[in-house]
C-alpha positions as CSV (number, residue, x, y, z in Angstrom):
1,M,48.9,154.2,76.9
2,K,48.7,150.7,75.5
3,Y,46.0,150.2,72.8
4,S,44.5,147.2,71.0
5,A,44.2,147.1,67.2
6,E,40.5,147.7,67.4
7,E,40.9,150.6,69.8
8,I,43.4,152.2,67.4
9,L,41.1,151.8,64.4
10,Q,38.4,153.6,66.4
11,Y,40.9,156.3,67.6
12,V,42.1,157.0,64.1
13,Q,38.6,157.5,63.0
14,E,37.5,159.8,65.9
15,E,40.7,161.9,66.2
16,D,41.1,163.0,62.5
17,V,44.2,161.0,61.9
18,K,45.3,161.4,58.2
19,F,48.6,159.5,58.1
20,V,49.9,156.4,59.9
21,R,53.7,156.0,60.0
22,L,54.8,152.4,60.1
23,A,58.3,152.7,61.7
24,F,61.1,150.1,61.7
25,H,64.9,150.0,61.8
26,D,67.8,148.7,59.8
27,I,70.3,146.4,61.5
28,F,72.3,149.5,62.6
29,G,69.3,151.0,64.3
30,K,68.6,153.7,61.7
31,Q,64.9,154.4,61.7
32,K,62.9,154.0,58.5
33,N,59.2,154.3,57.9
34,L,56.5,154.3,55.3
35,S,53.2,156.2,55.6
36,I,49.8,154.7,55.0
37,M,46.4,156.2,54.9
38,P,43.9,155.3,57.7
39,G,41.9,153.2,55.3
40,E,44.8,150.8,55.0
41,L,45.3,150.3,58.7
42,R,43.0,147.3,59.2
43,R,44.8,145.5,56.4
44,A,48.1,146.4,58.1
45,F,47.0,144.8,61.4
46,E,45.5,141.7,59.7
47,Y,48.0,141.0,56.9
48,G,50.9,143.4,57.1
49,I,52.0,146.0,54.6
50,A,54.6,144.9,52.0
51,F,57.7,146.9,51.3
52,D,60.8,146.6,49.1
53,A,63.5,145.7,51.5
54,S,66.3,145.4,48.9
55,A,67.6,149.0,49.6
56,I,67.6,148.6,53.4
57,S,70.9,147.6,54.9
58,G,70.9,143.9,55.7
59,F,67.3,143.3,54.5
60,G,67.8,141.4,51.3
61,D,68.5,141.8,47.6
62,E,66.6,142.5,44.5
63,A,65.8,138.7,44.0
64,H,64.3,138.4,47.5
65,S,63.1,141.9,48.3
66,D,59.5,141.6,49.7
67,L,59.0,141.9,53.5
68,F,56.0,142.8,55.5
69,L,55.5,145.4,58.3
70,H,53.1,144.5,61.1
71,P,52.3,147.5,63.4
72,D,52.6,146.9,67.1
73,P,49.5,148.6,68.6
74,A,51.1,149.0,72.0
75,T,53.5,151.6,70.4
76,L,51.0,154.1,69.1
77,T,52.0,157.7,69.6
78,V,51.0,161.0,68.0
79,L,53.8,163.0,66.4
80,P,53.4,166.4,68.1
81,W,55.4,168.3,65.5
82,R,53.0,167.4,62.7
83,P,49.7,169.3,62.2
84,E,47.2,169.1,65.0
85,H,44.3,168.8,62.6
86,G,44.8,165.9,60.2
87,C,47.4,164.5,62.6
88,V,50.0,161.9,62.1
89,V,50.5,158.8,64.4
90,R,53.4,156.4,64.5
91,M,53.7,152.7,65.4
92,F,56.8,150.5,65.5
93,C,56.5,147.3,63.5
94,D,57.5,143.7,63.5
95,I,58.9,142.4,60.1
96,T,58.0,139.1,58.5
97,Y,58.6,137.2,55.3
98,P,55.6,136.9,53.0
99,D,54.8,133.5,54.5
100,G,54.5,135.0,58.0
101,R,57.8,133.9,59.4
102,L,59.6,136.5,61.5
103,Y,62.4,138.1,59.6
104,E,65.6,137.0,61.5
105,C,67.4,140.3,60.9
106,D,64.7,142.4,62.5
107,T,66.6,143.6,65.6
108,R,63.4,144.6,67.5
109,S,62.2,141.0,67.2
110,L,65.6,139.8,68.4
111,L,65.2,141.8,71.5
112,K,61.6,140.5,72.0
113,K,63.0,137.0,71.8
114,A,65.7,137.8,74.4
115,V,63.0,139.2,76.7
116,A,60.9,136.1,76.2
117,D,63.9,133.8,76.9
118,A,64.7,135.7,80.1
119,K,61.0,135.5,81.2
120,Q,61.2,131.7,80.6
121,A,64.3,131.6,82.8
122,G,62.4,133.5,85.5
123,V,64.4,136.7,85.1
124,D,63.2,140.3,84.5
125,F,65.6,142.8,83.1
126,A,65.1,146.6,83.1
127,F,67.1,149.3,81.2
128,G,67.5,153.0,81.0
129,A,69.5,155.0,78.4
130,E,71.5,158.1,79.0
131,M,72.3,159.5,75.5
132,E,74.6,162.4,74.9
133,F,74.5,164.5,71.7
134,Y,76.0,167.7,70.2
135,L,74.2,170.7,68.8
136,F,75.9,172.3,65.8
137,K,75.1,175.4,63.8
138,L,74.0,175.2,60.2
139,D,75.7,177.1,57.4
140,E,74.0,179.6,55.0
141,N,72.8,176.7,52.9
142,G,71.2,174.9,55.8
143,D,73.8,172.2,55.9
144,R,75.5,171.1,59.1
145,T,78.8,172.5,60.3
146,L,81.1,171.4,63.2
147,I,80.6,174.8,64.9
148,P,79.1,174.1,68.4
149,Y,75.9,176.0,69.3
150,D,77.6,177.3,72.4
151,D,80.8,177.2,74.4
152,A,79.3,176.2,77.7
153,G,80.6,173.5,80.0
154,Y,79.2,170.8,82.4
155,M,75.9,171.9,83.9
156,D,76.4,175.5,83.0
157,I,73.3,177.7,82.7
158,A,72.1,180.4,80.4
159,P,73.3,182.7,78.9
160,E,76.4,180.5,78.4
161,D,74.2,177.5,77.9
162,K,72.3,178.3,74.7
163,G,70.8,174.8,74.5
164,E,68.5,175.3,77.5
165,N,65.4,176.2,75.5
166,V,66.1,173.4,72.9
167,R,66.3,170.8,75.7
168,R,63.1,172.2,77.2
169,E,61.3,171.8,73.9
170,I,62.7,168.2,73.6
171,C,61.5,167.3,77.1
172,L,58.0,168.7,76.5
173,T,57.8,166.9,73.2
174,L,58.9,163.6,74.8
175,E,56.3,164.1,77.5
176,Q,53.6,164.5,74.9
177,M,54.6,161.2,73.4
178,G,54.4,159.3,76.7
179,I,58.1,159.3,77.5
180,T,59.0,160.8,80.9
181,P,62.2,162.8,81.0
182,E,63.9,162.7,84.4
183,R,66.7,165.3,84.0
184,S,68.5,167.3,81.4
185,H,71.7,169.4,81.4
186,H,74.6,170.8,79.4
187,E,77.4,168.3,79.1
188,V,81.2,168.8,79.2
189,G,81.8,169.6,75.5
190,P,80.8,172.8,73.8
191,G,77.3,172.4,72.4
192,Q,77.1,168.9,74.1
193,N,73.9,168.0,75.9
194,E,72.3,165.1,77.8
195,I,68.7,164.2,78.5
196,D,67.8,161.1,80.6
197,F,64.4,159.4,80.7
198,R,62.7,156.9,82.9
199,Y,63.9,153.4,83.4
200,S,61.7,150.7,82.0
201,D,61.4,147.2,80.5
202,A,63.9,146.3,77.8
203,L,61.6,146.7,74.7
204,S,60.1,150.0,75.9
205,A,63.6,151.3,76.7
206,A,64.9,150.5,73.2
207,D,61.8,152.0,71.6
208,N,62.1,155.1,73.7
209,A,65.8,155.5,72.8
210,M,64.9,155.4,69.1
211,T,62.0,157.9,69.6
212,F,64.4,160.1,71.6
213,Q,66.9,160.4,68.7
214,T,64.0,161.3,66.3
215,V,62.6,163.9,68.6
216,V,66.1,165.5,69.3
217,K,66.9,165.7,65.6
218,T,63.4,167.1,64.8
219,V,63.5,169.8,67.5
220,A,67.0,170.7,66.6
221,S,66.1,171.2,63.0
222,R,63.1,173.3,63.9
223,N,65.5,175.6,65.8
224,G,68.0,175.9,62.9
225,L,70.5,173.4,64.4
226,F,71.9,170.0,63.7
227,A,71.8,167.3,66.4
228,D,74.8,165.0,66.1
229,F,74.7,161.5,67.8
230,S,78.1,160.3,66.5
231,P,80.6,159.1,69.0
232,K,83.4,161.6,68.5
233,P,82.4,164.6,66.4
234,L,85.1,166.9,67.7
235,A,88.7,165.5,67.9
236,N,89.8,167.4,71.0
237,Q,86.5,167.3,72.9
238,P,84.6,164.6,74.9
239,G,82.9,162.0,72.8
240,S,79.2,161.2,73.3
241,G,78.2,158.1,75.2
242,L,75.1,155.9,75.4
243,H,75.3,155.0,79.1
244,I,73.1,151.9,79.7
245,N,71.6,151.5,83.2
246,M,70.5,148.0,83.9
247,S,69.2,145.7,86.6
248,A,67.9,142.1,86.8
249,K,65.6,140.4,89.3
250,D,64.2,136.8,89.6
251,S,60.5,136.1,89.6
252,G,60.3,136.6,93.3
253,G,61.9,140.1,93.1
254,K,65.3,139.0,94.3
255,P,68.1,141.2,92.8
256,L,70.5,139.5,90.5
257,L,72.8,142.4,89.8
258,P,76.1,140.7,90.7
259,Y,75.4,138.1,88.0
260,L,74.5,140.7,85.5
261,I,77.7,142.6,86.2
262,S,79.8,139.4,85.9
263,G,78.1,138.5,82.7
264,V,78.8,141.9,81.2
265,L,82.4,141.9,82.2
266,D,82.8,138.3,80.8
267,K,81.2,139.1,77.4
268,V,81.8,142.8,76.8
269,A,84.9,142.4,74.5
270,Q,82.9,139.9,72.4
271,I,80.0,142.3,71.9
272,T,81.9,145.6,71.6
273,A,81.6,145.6,67.8
274,F,77.8,146.0,68.4
275,L,78.1,148.5,71.3
276,N,80.6,150.6,69.4
277,P,80.1,150.0,65.6
278,C,82.0,153.0,64.2
279,A,85.8,153.5,63.8
280,A,85.4,156.8,65.7
281,S,83.8,155.0,68.6
282,Y,87.3,153.9,69.7
283,Q,88.6,157.4,69.9
284,R,86.4,157.9,73.0
285,F,88.0,155.1,75.1
286,G,90.3,156.1,77.9
287,S,89.6,159.8,78.1
288,H,86.9,162.2,79.2
289,K,85.2,159.7,81.5
290,A,84.9,157.0,78.7
291,P,86.3,153.7,79.9
292,K,89.2,151.6,78.5
293,Y,89.6,148.9,81.1
294,I,87.3,145.9,81.8
295,S,86.4,146.6,85.4
296,W,83.7,147.6,87.8
297,S,83.3,149.5,91.1
298,G,80.8,151.7,92.9
299,E,80.3,155.3,91.7
300,N,83.7,155.5,89.9
301,R,83.2,157.0,86.5
302,S,86.6,155.8,85.2
303,Q,85.2,152.2,85.3
304,L,83.5,150.2,82.6
305,V,80.7,149.3,84.9
306,R,79.8,151.4,87.9
307,L,77.1,151.0,90.5
308,S,74.8,153.9,91.1
309,A,74.8,155.7,94.4
310,A,71.0,155.5,94.7
311,G,69.5,152.8,96.8
312,N,66.3,150.8,96.9
313,E,64.5,150.4,93.5
314,Y,67.0,152.9,91.9
315,Y,70.0,150.6,92.6
316,R,71.4,149.5,89.2
317,A,74.6,149.1,87.2
318,E,75.7,151.5,84.5
319,L,77.6,150.3,81.5
320,R,79.7,153.2,80.2
321,S,81.3,152.0,77.0
322,P,78.5,152.1,74.4
323,D,77.9,155.1,72.3
324,P,74.8,156.4,70.4
325,S,75.8,154.8,67.1
326,A,74.8,151.4,68.7
327,N,71.5,149.8,67.9
328,P,69.7,149.6,71.3
329,Y,67.7,146.6,70.3
330,L,70.9,144.6,69.6
331,A,72.7,146.1,72.6
332,F,70.0,145.2,75.1
333,A,69.4,141.7,73.7
334,L,73.1,140.9,74.0
335,L,73.3,142.3,77.6
336,I,70.3,140.2,78.5
337,Y,71.9,137.0,77.2
338,A,75.2,137.9,78.9
339,G,73.3,138.2,82.2
340,L,71.4,135.0,81.7
341,D,74.7,133.2,80.9
342,A,76.2,134.4,84.2
343,I,73.1,133.5,86.1
344,E,73.1,130.0,84.7
345,Q,76.8,129.5,85.6
346,R,76.4,131.3,88.9
347,L,79.3,133.4,87.8
348,L,80.2,136.2,90.3
349,P,82.2,139.3,89.5
350,P,85.8,139.8,90.4
351,A,86.8,142.2,93.2
352,A,85.8,145.8,92.6
353,A,88.5,147.9,91.1
354,D,88.6,150.9,93.4
355,V,91.2,152.8,91.4
356,N,91.1,155.9,89.1
357,F,92.1,154.5,85.7
358,Y,93.0,158.0,84.5
359,S,95.7,158.5,87.1
360,A,96.7,155.0,88.2
361,P,100.3,153.9,87.7
362,E,101.2,151.6,84.9
363,E,101.9,148.6,87.2
364,V,98.3,148.8,88.4
365,L,96.8,149.2,84.8
366,R,98.7,146.1,83.6
367,Q,96.5,144.0,85.9
368,F,93.4,144.7,83.9
369,K,92.2,143.6,80.5
370,T,91.2,146.3,78.0
371,L,88.4,146.8,75.6
372,P,89.2,146.3,71.9
373,A,91.3,149.3,70.8
374,T,90.0,149.6,67.3
375,L,86.9,148.6,65.3
376,D,88.9,145.9,63.4
377,E,90.1,144.4,66.7
378,A,86.5,144.4,68.0
379,I,85.2,142.7,64.8
380,A,87.9,140.0,65.1
381,V,86.9,139.2,68.7
382,M,83.2,139.3,67.8
383,R,83.7,136.9,64.8
384,E,85.5,134.3,67.1
385,S,82.7,134.5,69.7
386,A,80.5,131.4,70.1
387,F,78.3,133.5,72.4
388,V,77.6,136.0,69.6
389,R,77.0,133.3,67.0
390,E,74.5,131.6,69.3
391,H,72.3,134.8,69.6
392,I,73.0,136.9,66.5
393,P,72.2,135.8,62.9
394,Q,75.2,135.2,60.7
395,K,73.9,137.8,58.2
396,I,74.1,140.5,60.9
397,I,77.5,139.4,62.0
398,D,78.8,139.6,58.4
399,I,77.3,143.0,57.8
400,Y,78.8,144.4,61.1
401,S,82.1,142.9,59.9
402,G,82.0,144.9,56.7
403,Y,81.5,141.8,54.5
């Protein structure tokens, strides 16, 4: 439910809210927060709450450390795992300088700008995230191990699938927070799981993806487990992907999916450092249904971009290269701009690649370009990209480059 600031002030008073978490993210998408008491909430809405940003990755140094958090009232949610009496609520925040200017490295604000630019161009984008993760056991000290919670396989059931009840608890918790899970199942790897939730506008989809990671980690911890969202936690097992479903329509409802596909294919190498920001990300490519070649087709899971089999309003493209270490705010913003660029140029995609890249002969594979093979290669391509420089602040580019 969407609330106004005044409605939230009334809600907090009536519902025995004791703590308000102001949540935000660093440039890599790692969630941070500070808690305020309800009496500080009106000041937060009117003026923002100052915080020391010098220790947050990409957020400044000791000489220029003060930034302000401004809660977005539309993102209010109760944290169901906190006490029911004296409850805790959370809101995502915009970040500004002391003089009120938006902080340019606030990636949520970058996505909001991309959505606004698309709206001005008469285009609506929608996204949905499919995020895979592993569940690992803890040792006798409560620290994580790399011992999978079970040895089940794809879509197995209990008793082989020990994560069934954990996924159930995650889905029910998400539902309490206003996020609608659509399906959940055991993935291919031992202890690997996937939960998908409803398609939505870009900002809500990114907020939901961030909430999802928090919920999964919290529920796993409550069950004596560790939830791992890294791209390749086990060397000889499938990596975990962040499959991004996406669509675009003009203001009259006309689908613009071919342009979105062509924009993604055209720009994907330039933005891979943001979609796959870890060295381990590149160990996924080319095996276990993770793509390597820059291509598209219908329903084929060896492709970089595949079209869903579903029709009507469920017809969308799925980008299969990103992994959960990506910052969804940056990823969605760059995909929007890639789509807008192709729409402006009327750039149509190449012919569909109706081949299985895992079994095709070498003479066929040589016809296709590949994604960057390493993080260093992806960074080099990113730093040469005029497209990236146009839409991403240099400070973020430098930090993603390791500078």
